C-alpha positions as CSV (number, residue, x, y, z in Angstrom):
1,M,17.7,12.5,20.4
2,H,16.8,11.1,17.0
3,H,13.2,11.9,16.1
4,N,11.3,10.4,13.2
5,A,7.7,11.2,12.4
6,I,7.0,7.6,11.3
7,E,7.9,6.3,14.8
8,E,5.0,8.2,16.3
9,K,2.6,5.3,15.4
10,K,-0.2,7.6,14.4
11,E,-3.0,6.2,12.3
12,I,-3.0,7.6,8.7
13,T,-4.9,7.0,5.5
14,I,-3.2,6.3,2.2
15,I,-4.7,5.8,-1.3
16,G,-3.0,3.4,-3.6
17,F,-3.1,0.1,-5.5
18,V,-2.9,-3.3,-4.0
19,K,-0.1,-5.4,-5.5
20,E,1.2,-8.9,-5.0
21,I,4.9,-9.2,-4.2
22,G,7.6,-11.8,-4.4
23,N,9.2,-13.7,-1.6
24,N,11.9,-11.1,-1.0
25,W,9.6,-9.1,1.2
26,K,9.6,-10.8,4.6
27,S,6.8,-8.7,6.1
28,G,3.9,-9.8,3.9
29,R,2.7,-11.0,0.6
30,I,1.1,-7.8,-0.6
31,V,1.9,-4.1,-0.7
32,I,0.0,-0.9,-1.3
33,S,1.7,1.3,-3.9
34,A,0.9,4.9,-3.1
35,E,2.7,8.2,-3.8
36,N,5.8,6.5,-5.3
37,E,6.2,4.4,-2.1
38,F,5.4,0.8,-1.4
39,F,3.8,0.0,1.9
40,A,4.2,-3.7,2.9
41,V,0.8,-4.9,4.4
42,K,1.2,-6.4,7.8
43,A,-0.6,-9.8,8.2
44,N,-3.7,-9.2,10.3
45,E,-7.4,-9.7,9.6
46,E,-7.8,-6.6,7.5
47,G,-4.4,-7.0,5.8
48,N,-5.2,-10.6,4.8
49,N,-8.5,-9.4,3.4
50,L,-6.6,-7.2,1.0
51,L,-5.3,-10.3,-0.7
52,Y,-8.7,-10.4,-2.4
53,E,-8.2,-6.8,-3.7
54,V,-5.0,-7.2,-5.7
55,G,-5.1,-4.9,-8.7
56,N,-7.7,-2.6,-7.1
57,K,-7.4,1.0,-5.9
58,V,-8.0,1.3,-2.2
59,E,-8.1,3.8,0.6
60,A,-6.4,2.1,3.5
61,T,-6.2,3.4,7.1
62,G,-3.6,2.1,9.5
63,I,-0.4,2.6,11.5
64,I,2.8,3.2,9.4
65,S,6.1,1.8,10.7
66,R,9.4,0.6,9.3
67,T,10.5,-3.0,9.0
68,K,14.0,-4.0,10.4
69,D,15.4,-3.7,6.9
70,G,14.0,-0.1,6.6
71,R,10.9,-0.7,4.4
72,L,7.6,1.0,5.0
73,Q,4.9,-1.2,6.5
74,I,1.2,-0.5,7.2
75,N,-0.8,-2.3,9.9
76,V,-4.2,-1.9,8.2
77,T,-7.1,-1.2,10.5
78,G,-9.6,-0.6,7.7
79,Y,-10.0,0.0,4.0
80,E,-12.4,1.0,1.3
81,V,-12.2,-0.3,-2.3
82,F,-12.6,2.3,-5.1
83,E,-14.3,1.5,-8.4
84,M,-11.7,2.1,-11.1
85,D,-13.1,4.5,-13.6
86,E,-12.2,5.3,-17.2
87,D,-10.2,8.4,-16.1
88,D,-7.9,6.1,-14.0
89,L,-7.3,3.9,-17.0
90,E,-6.8,6.7,-19.5
91,D,-4.5,8.7,-17.2
92,Y,-2.3,5.8,-16.0
93,G,-2.7,3.0,-18.4
94,D,-4.6,-0.2,-17.9
95,H,-2.1,-1.9,-15.6
96,P,-1.8,-0.9,-11.9
97,G,1.9,-1.1,-12.1
98,N,1.9,2.0,-14.3
99,Y,0.0,4.1,-11.9
100,F,2.9,5.4,-9.8
101,D,5.7,5.0,-12.3
102,P,7.4,8.4,-12.5
103,D,8.7,7.7,-15.9
104,S,5.4,7.1,-17.6
């Protein structure tokens, strides 16, 4: 029997940056970039509210699953927005796209 921890549908919390994405992601218009992974945000009330937080650092709680094409997805049940401080900007650069780039 094949067992995958992600299939257990447990609620978890991730910390990352909200980013807008192109049309090639069918599961939503935004993602959370966390720990070198991208989590597609499932369209629901909380997920749709994250559209207003693009570029911000958030702590998001939700159920992680995989889309049909194998991408990670989060069904957000709640989130908290972090104030970006000077340490974030000094450590990672001033663009959220740099924050989880392993080459920087």
